[in-house]
PDBQT receptor file of N, H, CA, C and O in Angstrom, charges set to zero:
ATOM      1  N   MET A   1       1.055  -1.272   0.107  1.00  0.00    +0.000 N 
ATOM      2  CA  MET A   1      -0.028  -0.011   0.015  1.00  0.00    +0.000 C 
ATOM      3  C   MET A   1       1.204   1.309   0.244  1.00  0.00    +0.000 C 
ATOM      4  O   MET A   1       2.139   1.325   1.044  1.00  0.00    +0.000 OA
ATOM      5  N   SER A   2       0.756   2.458  -0.872  1.00  0.00    +0.000 N 
ATOM      6  H   SER A   2      -0.004   2.445  -1.522  1.00  0.00    +0.000 HD
ATOM      7  CA  SER A   2       1.423   3.075  -1.511  1.00  0.00    +0.000 C 
ATOM      8  C   SER A   2       0.648   4.567   0.161  1.00  0.00    +0.000 C 
ATOM      9  O   SER A   2      -0.430   4.768   0.721  1.00  0.00    +0.000 OA
ATOM     10  N   MET A   3       2.061   5.152   0.225  1.00  0.00    +0.000 N 
ATOM     11  H   MET A   3       2.936   4.989  -0.230  1.00  0.00    +0.000 HD
ATOM     12  CA  MET A   3       1.463   6.055   1.163  1.00  0.00    +0.000 C 
ATOM     13  C   MET A   3       0.772   7.319   0.988  1.00  0.00    +0.000 C 
ATOM     14  O   MET A   3       0.686   8.164   1.879  1.00  0.00    +0.000 OA
ATOM     15  N   VAL A   4       0.324   7.423  -0.072  1.00  0.00    +0.000 N 
ATOM     16  H   VAL A   4       0.394   6.737  -0.795  1.00  0.00    +0.000 HD
ATOM     17  CA  VAL A   4      -1.277   8.031  -0.227  1.00  0.00    +0.000 C 
ATOM     18  C   VAL A   4      -2.138   7.264  -0.181  1.00  0.00    +0.000 C 
ATOM     19  O   VAL A   4      -3.206   7.704   0.244  1.00  0.00    +0.000 OA
ATOM     20  N   ASN A   5      -2.085   5.951  -0.541  1.00  0.00    +0.000 N 
ATOM     21  H   ASN A   5      -1.217   5.594  -0.886  1.00  0.00    +0.000 HD
ATOM     22  CA  ASN A   5      -3.149   5.474  -0.225  1.00  0.00    +0.000 C 
ATOM     23  C   ASN A   5      -3.340   5.353   1.398  1.00  0.00    +0.000 C 
ATOM     24  O   ASN A   5      -4.446   5.576   1.892  1.00  0.00    +0.000 OA
ATOM     25  N   LYS A   6      -2.554   5.098   1.963  1.00  0.00    +0.000 N 
ATOM     26  H   LYS A   6      -1.656   4.916   1.562  1.00  0.00    +0.000 HD
ATOM     27  CA  LYS A   6      -2.730   5.015   3.719  1.00  0.00    +0.000 C 
ATOM     28  C   LYS A   6      -3.043   6.222   4.067  1.00  0.00    +0.000 C 
ATOM     29  O   LYS A   6      -3.523   6.274   5.199  1.00  0.00    +0.000 OA
ATOM     30  N   ILE A   7      -2.910   7.716   3.252  1.00  0.00    +0.000 N 
ATOM     31  H   ILE A   7      -2.520   7.674   2.332  1.00  0.00    +0.000 HD
ATOM     32  CA  ILE A   7      -3.421   8.979   3.891  1.00  0.00    +0.000 C 
ATOM     33  C   ILE A   7      -4.872   9.017   3.560  1.00  0.00    +0.000 C 
ATOM     34  O   ILE A   7      -5.683   9.405   4.402  1.00  0.00    +0.000 OA
ATOM     35  N   VAL A   8      -5.161   8.710   2.611  1.00  0.00    +0.000 N 
ATOM     36  H   VAL A   8      -4.503   8.396   1.928  1.00  0.00    +0.000 HD
ATOM     37  CA  VAL A   8      -6.167   8.720   2.228  1.00  0.00    +0.000 C 
ATOM     38  C   VAL A   8      -7.253   7.515   3.142  1.00  0.00    +0.000 C 
ATOM     39  O   VAL A   8      -8.415   7.838   3.388  1.00  0.00    +0.000 OA
ATOM     40  N   ASP A   9      -6.898   6.638   3.420  1.00  0.00    +0.000 N 
ATOM     41  H   ASP A   9      -5.954   6.375   3.220  1.00  0.00    +0.000 HD
ATOM     42  CA  ASP A   9      -7.721   5.379   4.188  1.00  0.00    +0.000 C 
ATOM     43  C   ASP A   9      -7.910   6.390   5.682  1.00  0.00    +0.000 C 
ATOM     44  O   ASP A   9      -8.970   6.545   6.287  1.00  0.00    +0.000 OA
ATOM     45  N   TYR A  10      -6.655   6.957   6.022  1.00  0.00    +0.000 N 
ATOM     46  H   TYR A  10      -5.793   6.831   5.530  1.00  0.00    +0.000 HD
ATOM     47  CA  TYR A  10      -6.670   7.398   7.022  1.00  0.00    +0.000 C 
ATOM     48  C   TYR A  10      -7.809   8.053   7.415  1.00  0.00    +0.000 C 
ATOM     49  O   TYR A  10      -8.417   7.883   8.472  1.00  0.00    +0.000 OA
ATOM     50  N   PHE A  11      -8.219   9.217   6.037  1.00  0.00    +0.000 N 
ATOM     51  H   PHE A  11      -7.726   9.354   5.178  1.00  0.00    +0.000 HD
ATOM     52  CA  PHE A  11      -9.015  10.544   6.058  1.00  0.00    +0.000 C 
ATOM     53  C   PHE A  11     -10.291   9.803   6.470  1.00  0.00    +0.000 C 
ATOM     54  O   PHE A  11     -10.859  10.106   7.519  1.00  0.00    +0.000 OA
ATOM     55  N   ARG A  12     -10.881   8.572   5.445  1.00  0.00    +0.000 N 
ATOM     56  H   ARG A  12     -10.419   8.325   4.592  1.00  0.00    +0.000 HD
ATOM     57  CA  ARG A  12     -11.815   8.025   4.869  1.00  0.00    +0.000 C 
ATOM     58  C   ARG A  12     -12.406   7.656   6.563  1.00  0.00    +0.000 C 
ATOM     59  O   ARG A  12     -13.440   8.183   6.975  1.00  0.00    +0.000 OA
ATOM     60  N   THR A  13     -11.674   6.798   7.331  1.00  0.00    +0.000 N 
ATOM     61  H   THR A  13     -10.835   6.371   6.997  1.00  0.00    +0.000 HD
ATOM     62  CA  THR A  13     -11.812   6.147   8.526  1.00  0.00    +0.000 C 
ATOM     63  C   THR A  13     -12.160   7.144   9.301  1.00  0.00    +0.000 C 
ATOM     64  O   THR A  13     -13.260   7.000   9.834  1.00  0.00    +0.000 OA
ATOM     65  N   SER A  14     -11.410   8.413   9.617  1.00  0.00    +0.000 N 
ATOM     66  H   SER A  14     -10.517   8.531   9.184  1.00  0.00    +0.000 HD
ATOM     67  CA  SER A  14     -11.243   9.597  10.536  1.00  0.00    +0.000 C 
ATOM     68  C   SER A  14     -12.910  10.002  10.527  1.00  0.00    +0.000 C 
ATOM     69  O   SER A  14     -13.785   9.869  11.383  1.00  0.00    +0.000 OA
ATOM     70  N   LYS A  15     -12.919  10.631   8.970  1.00  0.00    +0.000 N 
ATOM     71  H   LYS A  15     -12.208  10.739   8.274  1.00  0.00    +0.000 HD
ATOM     72  CA  LYS A  15     -14.643  10.745   8.725  1.00  0.00    +0.000 C 
ATOM     73  C   LYS A  15     -15.903   9.724   9.569  1.00  0.00    +0.000 C 
ATOM     74  O   LYS A  15     -16.721   9.957  10.460  1.00  0.00    +0.000 OA
ATOM     75  N   VAL A  16     -15.587   8.665   8.853  1.00  0.00    +0.000 N 
ATOM     76  H   VAL A  16     -14.923   8.476   8.130  1.00  0.00    +0.000 HD
ATOM     77  CA  VAL A  16     -16.539   7.520   9.632  1.00  0.00    +0.000 C 
ATOM     78  C   VAL A  16     -16.646   7.224  10.992  1.00  0.00    +0.000 C 
ATOM     79  O   VAL A  16     -17.746   6.849  11.399  1.00  0.00    +0.000 OA
ATOM     80  N   GLU A  17     -15.521   7.342  11.932  1.00  0.00    +0.000 N 
ATOM     81  H   GLU A  17     -14.628   7.646  11.601  1.00  0.00    +0.000 HD
ATOM     82  CA  GLU A  17     -15.409   7.571  13.203  1.00  0.00    +0.000 C 
ATOM     83  C   GLU A  17     -16.073   8.996  13.773  1.00  0.00    +0.000 C 
ATOM     84  O   GLU A  17     -16.801   8.935  14.764  1.00  0.00    +0.000 OA
ATOM     85  N   LEU A  18     -15.815  10.252  13.141  1.00  0.00    +0.000 N 
ATOM     86  H   LEU A  18     -15.224  10.302  12.336  1.00  0.00    +0.000 HD
ATOM     87  CA  LEU A  18     -16.626  11.572  13.585  1.00  0.00    +0.000 C 
ATOM     88  C   LEU A  18     -18.060  11.659  13.663  1.00  0.00    +0.000 C 
ATOM     89  O   LEU A  18     -18.845  12.210  14.435  1.00  0.00    +0.000 OA
ATOM     90  N   LEU A  19     -18.179  10.842  12.475  1.00  0.00    +0.000 N 
ATOM     91  H   LEU A  19     -17.541  10.394  11.848  1.00  0.00    +0.000 HD
ATOM     92  CA  LEU A  19     -19.959  10.540  11.976  1.00  0.00    +0.000 C 
ATOM     93  C   LEU A  19     -20.245   9.442  13.359  1.00  0.00    +0.000 C 
ATOM     94  O   LEU A  19     -21.431   9.113  13.348  1.00  0.00    +0.000 OA
ATOM     95  N   LYS A  20     -19.897   9.150  13.891  1.00  0.00    +0.000 N 
ATOM     96  H   LYS A  20     -18.933   9.418  13.900  1.00  0.00    +0.000 HD
ATOM     97  CA  LYS A  20     -20.475   8.503  15.315  1.00  0.00    +0.000 C 
ATOM     98  C   LYS A  20     -20.479   9.065  17.073  1.00  0.00    +0.000 C 
ATOM     99  O   LYS A  20     -20.939   8.714  18.159  1.00  0.00    +0.000 OA
ATOM    100  N   VAL A  21     -19.601  10.202  16.443  1.00  0.00    +0.000 N 
ATOM    101  H   VAL A  21     -19.228  10.486  15.560  1.00  0.00    +0.000 HD
ATOM    102  CA  VAL A  21     -19.506  10.663  17.995  1.00  0.00    +0.000 C 
ATOM    103  C   VAL A  21     -20.506  11.498  18.100  1.00  0.00    +0.000 C 
ATOM    104  O   VAL A  21     -20.943  12.114  17.128  1.00  0.00    +0.000 OA
ATOM    105  N   SER A  22     -21.067  11.630  19.534  1.00  0.00    +0.000 N 
ATOM    106  H   SER A  22     -20.712  11.130  20.323  1.00  0.00    +0.000 HD
ATOM    107  CA  SER A  22     -22.016  12.014  20.204  1.00  0.00    +0.000 C 
ATOM    108  C   SER A  22     -21.765  13.071  20.440  1.00  0.00    +0.000 C 
ATOM    109  O   SER A  22     -21.233  13.090  21.550  1.00  0.00    +0.000 OA
ATOM    110  N   TRP A  23     -21.878  14.580  19.793  1.00  0.00    +0.000 N 
ATOM    111  H   TRP A  23     -22.310  14.564  18.892  1.00  0.00    +0.000 HD
ATOM    112  CA  TRP A  23     -21.360  15.999  20.224  1.00  0.00    +0.000 C 
ATOM    113  C   TRP A  23     -22.842  16.289  21.038  1.00  0.00    +0.000 C 
ATOM    114  O   TRP A  23     -23.986  15.840  20.989  1.00  0.00    +0.000 OA
ATOM    115  N   PRO A  24     -22.143  17.257  21.765  1.00  0.00    +0.000 N 
ATOM    116  CA  PRO A  24     -22.863  18.120  22.704  1.00  0.00    +0.000 C 
ATOM    117  C   PRO A  24     -23.615  19.018  22.070  1.00  0.00    +0.000 C 
ATOM    118  O   PRO A  24     -23.442  19.223  20.869  1.00  0.00    +0.000 OA
ATOM    119  N   THR A  25     -24.724  19.797  22.920  1.00  0.00    +0.000 N 
ATOM    120  H   THR A  25     -24.864  19.630  23.895  1.00  0.00    +0.000 HD
ATOM    121  CA  THR A  25     -25.367  20.835  22.387  1.00  0.00    +0.000 C 
ATOM    122  C   THR A  25     -24.850  22.113  22.618  1.00  0.00    +0.000 C 
ATOM    123  O   THR A  25     -23.991  21.814  23.447  1.00  0.00    +0.000 OA
ATOM    124  N   LYS A  26     -24.795  22.831  22.535  1.00  0.00    +0.000 N 
ATOM    125  H   LYS A  26     -25.493  23.074  21.861  1.00  0.00    +0.000 HD
ATOM    126  CA  LYS A  26     -24.785  24.108  22.679  1.00  0.00    +0.000 C 
ATOM    127  C   LYS A  26     -25.281  24.367  24.569  1.00  0.00    +0.000 C 
ATOM    128  O   LYS A  26     -24.517  24.799  25.432  1.00  0.00    +0.000 OA
ATOM    129  N   LYS A  27     -26.046  24.148  24.678  1.00  0.00    +0.000 N 
ATOM    130  H   LYS A  27     -26.666  23.796  23.976  1.00  0.00    +0.000 HD
ATOM    131  CA  LYS A  27     -26.685  24.354  26.282  1.00  0.00    +0.000 C 
ATOM    132  C   LYS A  27     -25.505  24.229  27.255  1.00  0.00    +0.000 C 
ATOM    133  O   LYS A  27     -24.917  25.041  27.969  1.00  0.00    +0.000 OA
ATOM    134  N   GLU A  28     -25.342  22.573  26.961  1.00  0.00    +0.000 N 
ATOM    135  H   GLU A  28     -25.820  21.914  26.381  1.00  0.00    +0.000 HD
ATOM    136  CA  GLU A  28     -24.459  21.789  27.500  1.00  0.00    +0.000 C 
ATOM    137  C   GLU A  28     -22.757  21.913  27.194  1.00  0.00    +0.000 C 
ATOM    138  O   GLU A  28     -22.027  21.143  27.818  1.00  0.00    +0.000 OA
ATOM    139  N   THR A  29     -22.297  22.646  26.470  1.00  0.00    +0.000 N 
ATOM    140  H   THR A  29     -22.890  23.272  25.963  1.00  0.00    +0.000 HD
ATOM    141  CA  THR A  29     -21.352  23.019  25.706  1.00  0.00    +0.000 C 
ATOM    142  C   THR A  29     -20.606  24.038  27.178  1.00  0.00    +0.000 C 
ATOM    143  O   THR A  29     -19.701  23.984  28.010  1.00  0.00    +0.000 OA
ATOM    144  N   THR A  30     -21.846  24.986  26.683  1.00  0.00    +0.000 N 
ATOM    145  H   THR A  30     -22.581  25.030  26.006  1.00  0.00    +0.000 HD
ATOM    146  CA  THR A  30     -21.949  26.338  27.644  1.00  0.00    +0.000 C 
ATOM    147  C   THR A  30     -22.090  25.731  29.166  1.00  0.00    +0.000 C 
ATOM    148  O   THR A  30     -21.627  26.584  29.923  1.00  0.00    +0.000 OA
ATOM    149  N   ARG A  31     -22.482  24.755  29.800  1.00  0.00    +0.000 N 
ATOM    150  H   ARG A  31     -22.857  24.062  29.185  1.00  0.00    +0.000 HD
ATOM    151  CA  ARG A  31     -22.810  24.813  30.880  1.00  0.00    +0.000 C 
ATOM    152  C   ARG A  31     -21.334  24.001  31.596  1.00  0.00    +0.000 C 
ATOM    153  O   ARG A  31     -20.854  24.298  32.690  1.00  0.00    +0.000 OA
ATOM    154  N   TYR A  32     -20.854  23.022  30.735  1.00  0.00    +0.000 N 
ATOM    155  H   TYR A  32     -21.244  22.780  29.846  1.00  0.00    +0.000 HD
ATOM    156  CA  TYR A  32     -19.692  22.188  30.700  1.00  0.00    +0.000 C 
ATOM    157  C   TYR A  32     -18.677  23.422  31.124  1.00  0.00    +0.000 C 
ATOM    158  O   TYR A  32     -18.070  23.379  32.194  1.00  0.00    +0.000 OA
ATOM    159  N   THR A  33     -18.550  24.440  30.272  1.00  0.00    +0.000 N 
ATOM    160  H   THR A  33     -19.043  24.475  29.402  1.00  0.00    +0.000 HD
ATOM    161  CA  THR A  33     -17.631  25.297  30.204  1.00  0.00    +0.000 C 
ATOM    162  C   THR A  33     -17.220  25.995  31.386  1.00  0.00    +0.000 C 
ATOM    163  O   THR A  33     -16.064  26.021  31.808  1.00  0.00    +0.000 OA
ATOM    164  N   LEU A  34     -18.679  26.825  32.150  1.00  0.00    +0.000 N 
ATOM    165  H   LEU A  34     -19.618  26.804  31.808  1.00  0.00    +0.000 HD
ATOM    166  CA  LEU A  34     -19.459  27.417  33.003  1.00  0.00    +0.000 C 
ATOM    167  C   LEU A  34     -18.420  26.580  34.025  1.00  0.00    +0.000 C 
ATOM    168  O   LEU A  34     -17.410  27.184  34.386  1.00  0.00    +0.000 OA
ATOM    169  N   ILE A  35     -18.611  25.374  34.444  1.00  0.00    +0.000 N 
ATOM    170  H   ILE A  35     -19.432  24.883  34.151  1.00  0.00    +0.000 HD
ATOM    171  CA  ILE A  35     -18.412  24.545  35.641  1.00  0.00    +0.000 C 
ATOM    172  C   ILE A  35     -16.765  24.628  35.365  1.00  0.00    +0.000 C 
ATOM    173  O   ILE A  35     -16.318  25.012  36.446  1.00  0.00    +0.000 OA
ATOM    174  N   VAL A  36     -15.540  24.439  34.354  1.00  0.00    +0.000 N 
ATOM    175  H   VAL A  36     -15.903  24.127  33.476  1.00  0.00    +0.000 HD
ATOM    176  CA  VAL A  36     -14.146  24.333  34.387  1.00  0.00    +0.000 C 
ATOM    177  C   VAL A  36     -14.290  25.716  34.714  1.00  0.00    +0.000 C 
ATOM    178  O   VAL A  36     -13.909  25.838  35.879  1.00  0.00    +0.000 OA
ATOM    179  N   VAL A  37     -14.533  26.450  34.405  1.00  0.00    +0.000 N 
ATOM    180  H   VAL A  37     -14.843  26.351  33.460  1.00  0.00    +0.000 HD
ATOM    181  CA  VAL A  37     -14.222  28.185  34.871  1.00  0.00    +0.000 C 
ATOM    182  C   VAL A  37     -14.244  28.373  36.244  1.00  0.00    +0.000 C 
ATOM    183  O   VAL A  37     -13.316  28.998  36.758  1.00  0.00    +0.000 OA
ATOM    184  N   ALA A  38     -15.288  27.870  37.031  1.00  0.00    +0.000 N 
ATOM    185  H   ALA A  38     -16.042  27.362  36.614  1.00  0.00    +0.000 HD
ATOM    186  CA  ALA A  38     -15.731  28.032  38.336  1.00  0.00    +0.000 C 
ATOM    187  C   ALA A  38     -14.476  27.089  38.946  1.00  0.00    +0.000 C 
ATOM    188  O   ALA A  38     -13.498  27.467  39.591  1.00  0.00    +0.000 OA
ATOM    189  N   LEU A  39     -14.802  25.888  38.567  1.00  0.00    +0.000 N 
ATOM    190  H   LEU A  39     -15.596  25.582  38.043  1.00  0.00    +0.000 HD
ATOM    191  CA  LEU A  39     -13.283  25.343  39.344  1.00  0.00    +0.000 C 
ATOM    192  C   LEU A  39     -12.134  25.068  39.196  1.00  0.00    +0.000 C 
ATOM    193  O   LEU A  39     -11.530  24.070  39.590  1.00  0.00    +0.000 OA
ATOM    194  N   CYS A  40     -11.635  26.272  38.400  1.00  0.00    +0.000 N 
ATOM    195  H   CYS A  40     -12.126  27.082  38.080  1.00  0.00    +0.000 HD
ATOM    196  CA  CYS A  40     -10.266  26.910  37.857  1.00  0.00    +0.000 C 
ATOM    197  C   CYS A  40     -10.309  27.983  39.243  1.00  0.00    +0.000 C 
ATOM    198  O   CYS A  40      -9.649  27.883  40.278  1.00  0.00    +0.000 OA
ATOM    199  N   LEU A  41     -10.998  28.694  38.989  1.00  0.00    +0.000 N 
ATOM    200  H   LEU A  41     -11.535  28.775  38.149  1.00  0.00    +0.000 HD
ATOM    201  CA  LEU A  41     -11.314  29.946  39.916  1.00  0.00    +0.000 C 
ATOM    202  C   LEU A  41     -11.414  29.392  41.262  1.00  0.00    +0.000 C 
ATOM    203  O   LEU A  41     -10.564  30.002  41.912  1.00  0.00    +0.000 OA
ATOM    204  N   ALA A  42     -12.005  28.557  42.021  1.00  0.00    +0.000 N 
ATOM    205  H   ALA A  42     -12.695  28.062  41.494  1.00  0.00    +0.000 HD
ATOM    206  CA  ALA A  42     -12.176  27.765  42.886  1.00  0.00    +0.000 C 
ATOM    207  C   ALA A  42     -10.772  27.441  43.670  1.00  0.00    +0.000 C 
ATOM    208  O   ALA A  42     -10.348  27.790  44.772  1.00  0.00    +0.000 OA
ATOM    209  N   VAL A  43     -10.173  26.529  42.504  1.00  0.00    +0.000 N 
ATOM    210  H   VAL A  43     -10.517  26.246  41.608  1.00  0.00    +0.000 HD
ATOM    211  CA  VAL A  43      -8.897  26.250  42.564  1.00  0.00    +0.000 C 
ATOM    212  C   VAL A  43      -7.611  27.448  42.860  1.00  0.00    +0.000 C 
ATOM    213  O   VAL A  43      -6.612  27.245  43.550  1.00  0.00    +0.000 OA
ATOM    214  N   ALA A  44      -7.852  28.338  42.351  1.00  0.00    +0.000 N 
ATOM    215  H   ALA A  44      -8.663  28.503  41.790  1.00  0.00    +0.000 HD
ATOM    216  CA  ALA A  44      -6.695  29.195  42.197  1.00  0.00    +0.000 C 
ATOM    217  C   ALA A  44      -6.808  29.713  43.685  1.00  0.00    +0.000 C 
ATOM    218  O   ALA A  44      -5.836  29.619  44.434  1.00  0.00    +0.000 OA
ATOM    219  N   VAL A  45      -8.188  30.345  44.170  1.00  0.00    +0.000 N 
ATOM    220  H   VAL A  45      -8.977  30.421  43.561  1.00  0.00    +0.000 HD
ATOM    221  CA  VAL A  45      -8.373  31.144  45.180  1.00  0.00    +0.000 C 
ATOM    222  C   VAL A  45      -7.534  30.772  46.503  1.00  0.00    +0.000 C 
ATOM    223  O   VAL A  45      -6.719  31.387  47.191  1.00  0.00    +0.000 OA
ATOM    224  N   PHE A  46      -8.452  28.704  46.573  1.00  0.00    +0.000 N 
ATOM    225  H   PHE A  46      -9.115  28.204  46.014  1.00  0.00    +0.000 HD
ATOM    226  CA  PHE A  46      -7.645  28.007  47.278  1.00  0.00    +0.000 C 
ATOM    227  C   PHE A  46      -6.435  27.839  47.131  1.00  0.00    +0.000 C 
ATOM    228  O   PHE A  46      -6.148  27.757  48.325  1.00  0.00    +0.000 OA
ATOM    229  N   PHE A  47      -5.576  27.733  46.660  1.00  0.00    +0.000 N 
ATOM    230  H   PHE A  47      -5.809  27.800  45.690  1.00  0.00    +0.000 HD
ATOM    231  CA  PHE A  47      -3.962  27.920  46.339  1.00  0.00    +0.000 C 
ATOM    232  C   PHE A  47      -3.503  28.995  46.939  1.00  0.00    +0.000 C 
ATOM    233  O   PHE A  47      -2.627  29.085  47.799  1.00  0.00    +0.000 OA
ATOM    234  N   GLY A  48      -4.480  30.233  46.172  1.00  0.00    +0.000 N 
ATOM    235  H   GLY A  48      -5.192  30.161  45.473  1.00  0.00    +0.000 HD
ATOM    236  CA  GLY A  48      -4.165  31.769  46.645  1.00  0.00    +0.000 C 
ATOM    237  C   GLY A  48      -3.613  31.337  48.146  1.00  0.00    +0.000 C 
ATOM    238  O   GLY A  48      -2.501  31.099  48.618  1.00  0.00    +0.000 OA
ATOM    239  N   VAL A  49      -4.981  31.362  48.652  1.00  0.00    +0.000 N 
ATOM    240  H   VAL A  49      -5.884  31.555  48.268  1.00  0.00    +0.000 HD
ATOM    241  CA  VAL A  49      -5.029  31.690  50.431  1.00  0.00    +0.000 C 
ATOM    242  C   VAL A  49      -4.220  30.144  50.857  1.00  0.00    +0.000 C 
ATOM    243  O   VAL A  49      -3.868  30.355  52.018  1.00  0.00    +0.000 OA
ATOM    244  N   LEU A  50      -3.931  29.244  50.625  1.00  0.00    +0.000 N 
ATOM    245  H   LEU A  50      -4.216  29.072  49.682  1.00  0.00    +0.000 HD
ATOM    246  CA  LEU A  50      -2.921  28.732  51.259  1.00  0.00    +0.000 C 
ATOM    247  C   LEU A  50      -1.461  28.842  51.401  1.00  0.00    +0.000 C 
ATOM    248  O   LEU A  50      -0.651  28.380  52.205  1.00  0.00    +0.000 OA
ATOM    249  N   ASP A  51      -1.351  29.887  49.974  1.00  0.00    +0.000 N 
ATOM    250  H   ASP A  51      -2.008  30.263  49.321  1.00  0.00    +0.000 HD
ATOM    251  CA  ASP A  51       0.152  30.363  49.908  1.00  0.00    +0.000 C 
ATOM    252  C   ASP A  51       0.141  31.574  51.018  1.00  0.00    +0.000 C 
ATOM    253  O   ASP A  51       0.946  31.696  51.942  1.00  0.00    +0.000 OA
ATOM    254  N   GLY A  52      -0.887  32.383  50.732  1.00  0.00    +0.000 N 
ATOM    255  H   GLY A  52      -1.541  32.284  49.982  1.00  0.00    +0.000 HD
ATOM    256  CA  GLY A  52      -0.501  33.547  51.692  1.00  0.00    +0.000 C 
ATOM    257  C   GLY A  52      -0.624  32.946  53.140  1.00  0.00    +0.000 C 
ATOM    258  O   GLY A  52      -0.258  33.614  54.107  1.00  0.00    +0.000 OA
ATOM    259  N   ILE A  53      -1.233  31.458  53.309  1.00  0.00    +0.000 N 
ATOM    260  H   ILE A  53      -1.530  30.915  52.523  1.00  0.00    +0.000 HD
ATOM    261  CA  ILE A  53      -0.916  31.228  54.896  1.00  0.00    +0.000 C 
ATOM    262  C   ILE A  53       0.188  30.731  54.902  1.00  0.00    +0.000 C 
ATOM    263  O   ILE A  53       0.834  31.466  55.649  1.00  0.00    +0.000 OA
ATOM    264  N   PHE A  54       0.931  29.828  54.494  1.00  0.00    +0.000 N 
ATOM    265  H   PHE A  54       0.406  29.231  53.888  1.00  0.00    +0.000 HD
ATOM    266  CA  PHE A  54       2.081  29.691  54.087  1.00  0.00    +0.000 C 
ATOM    267  C   PHE A  54       3.438  30.620  54.808  1.00  0.00    +0.000 C 
ATOM    268  O   PHE A  54       4.285  30.533  55.697  1.00  0.00    +0.000 OA
ATOM    269  N   ASN A  55       2.859  31.720  53.518  1.00  0.00    +0.000 N 
ATOM    270  H   ASN A  55       2.171  31.791  52.796  1.00  0.00    +0.000 HD
ATOM    271  CA  ASN A  55       3.689  33.023  53.610  1.00  0.00    +0.000 C 
ATOM    272  C   ASN A  55       3.891  33.607  54.716  1.00  0.00    +0.000 C 
ATOM    273  O   ASN A  55       4.973  34.077  55.067  1.00  0.00    +0.000 OA
ATOM    274  N   LEU A  56       2.355  33.633  55.666  1.00  0.00    +0.000 N 
ATOM    275  H   LEU A  56       1.475  33.252  55.382  1.00  0.00    +0.000 HD
ATOM    276  CA  LEU A  56       2.718  34.698  56.789  1.00  0.00    +0.000 C 
ATOM    277  C   LEU A  56       3.854  33.360  58.204  1.00  0.00    +0.000 C 
ATOM    278  O   LEU A  56       4.484  33.581  59.239  1.00  0.00    +0.000 OA
ATOM    279  N   GLY A  57       3.518  32.002  57.326  1.00  0.00    +0.000 N 
ATOM    280  H   GLY A  57       3.006  31.823  56.486  1.00  0.00    +0.000 HD
ATOM    281  CA  GLY A  57       3.857  31.338  58.720  1.00  0.00    +0.000 C 
ATOM    282  C   GLY A  57       5.431  31.451  58.229  1.00  0.00    +0.000 C 
ATOM    283  O   GLY A  57       6.043  31.736  59.258  1.00  0.00    +0.000 OA
ATOM    284  N   LEU A  58       6.176  31.380  57.362  1.00  0.00    +0.000 N 
ATOM    285  H   LEU A  58       5.678  31.148  56.526  1.00  0.00    +0.000 HD
ATOM    286  CA  LEU A  58       7.090  31.479  56.735  1.00  0.00    +0.000 C 
ATOM    287  C   LEU A  58       7.721  33.051  57.859  1.00  0.00    +0.000 C 
ATOM    288  O   LEU A  58       8.082  33.184  59.028  1.00  0.00    +0.000 OA
ATOM    289  N   GLU A  59       7.600  33.737  56.960  1.00  0.00    +0.000 N 
ATOM    290  H   GLU A  59       7.308  33.629  56.010  1.00  0.00    +0.000 HD
ATOM    291  CA  GLU A  59       7.585  35.651  57.901  1.00  0.00    +0.000 C 
ATOM    292  C   GLU A  59       8.026  35.106  59.171  1.00  0.00    +0.000 C 
ATOM    293  O   GLU A  59       9.238  35.209  59.362  1.00  0.00    +0.000 OA
ATOM    294  N   LYS A  60       7.083  34.339  60.440  1.00  0.00    +0.000 N 
ATOM    295  H   LYS A  60       6.099  34.255  60.285  1.00  0.00    +0.000 HD
ATOM    296  CA  LYS A  60       7.033  34.424  61.360  1.00  0.00    +0.000 C 
ATOM    297  C   LYS A  60       8.344  33.407  61.854  1.00  0.00    +0.000 C 
ATOM    298  O   LYS A  60       8.948  33.457  62.925  1.00  0.00    +0.000 OA
ATOM    299  N   PHE A  61       8.482  32.828  61.135  1.00  0.00    +0.000 N 
ATOM    300  H   PHE A  61       7.991  32.787  60.265  1.00  0.00    +0.000 HD
ATOM    301  CA  PHE A  61       9.131  31.503  61.222  1.00  0.00    +0.000 C 
ATOM    302  C   PHE A  61      10.744  32.033  61.267  1.00  0.00    +0.000 C 
ATOM    303  O   PHE A  61      11.576  31.722  62.120  1.00  0.00    +0.000 OA
ATOM    304  N   ILE A  62      10.903  32.755  60.318  1.00  0.00    +0.000 N 
ATOM    305  H   ILE A  62      10.227  33.008  59.626  1.00  0.00    +0.000 HD
ATOM    306  CA  ILE A  62      12.107  33.055  60.052  1.00  0.00    +0.000 C 
ATOM    307  C   ILE A  62      12.297  34.777  61.163  1.00  0.00    +0.000 C 
ATOM    308  O   ILE A  62      13.398  35.316  61.274  1.00  0.00    +0.000 OA
ATOM    309  N   SER A  63      11.507  35.133  61.582  1.00  0.00    +0.000 N 
ATOM    310  H   SER A  63      10.613  34.695  61.492  1.00  0.00    +0.000 HD
ATOM    311  CA  SER A  63      11.482  36.803  62.174  1.00  0.00    +0.000 C 
ATOM    312  C   SER A  63      12.056  36.256  63.632  1.00  0.00    +0.000 C 
ATOM    313  O   SER A  63      12.857  36.907  64.303  1.00  0.00    +0.000 OA
ATOM    314  N   LEU A  64      11.476  34.831  64.061  1.00  0.00    +0.000 N 
ATOM    315  H   LEU A  64      10.826  34.301  63.516  1.00  0.00    +0.000 HD
ATOM    316  CA  LEU A  64      12.114  33.924  65.313  1.00  0.00    +0.000 C 
ATOM    317  C   LEU A  64      13.747  33.927  65.613  1.00  0.00    +0.000 C 
ATOM    318  O   LEU A  64      14.354  33.956  66.684  1.00  0.00    +0.000 OA
ATOM    319  N   ARG A  65      14.249  33.883  64.140  1.00  0.00    +0.000 N 
ATOM    320  H   ARG A  65      13.755  33.860  63.271  1.00  0.00    +0.000 HD
ATOM    321  CA  ARG A  65      16.080  33.293  64.286  1.00  0.00    +0.000 C 
ATOM    322  C   ARG A  65      16.031  34.825  64.855  1.00  0.00    +0.000 C 
ATOM    323  O   ARG A  65      17.058  35.365  65.265  1.00  0.00    +0.000 OA
TER     324      ARG A  65
């Protein structure tokens, strides 16, 4: 099988597989996007607070010396 035939076969099978995919609706995509953004913000705030607490603790530990 030549390289060109392999490439054409790859795209044909890819197209067949993409037709089998159950794509989300616009409403579902928006909902999932908002969930991901909210979780990212929550994790960022959590680690920011944790960093602030550790920073204060480290400053107090260093000032004891």
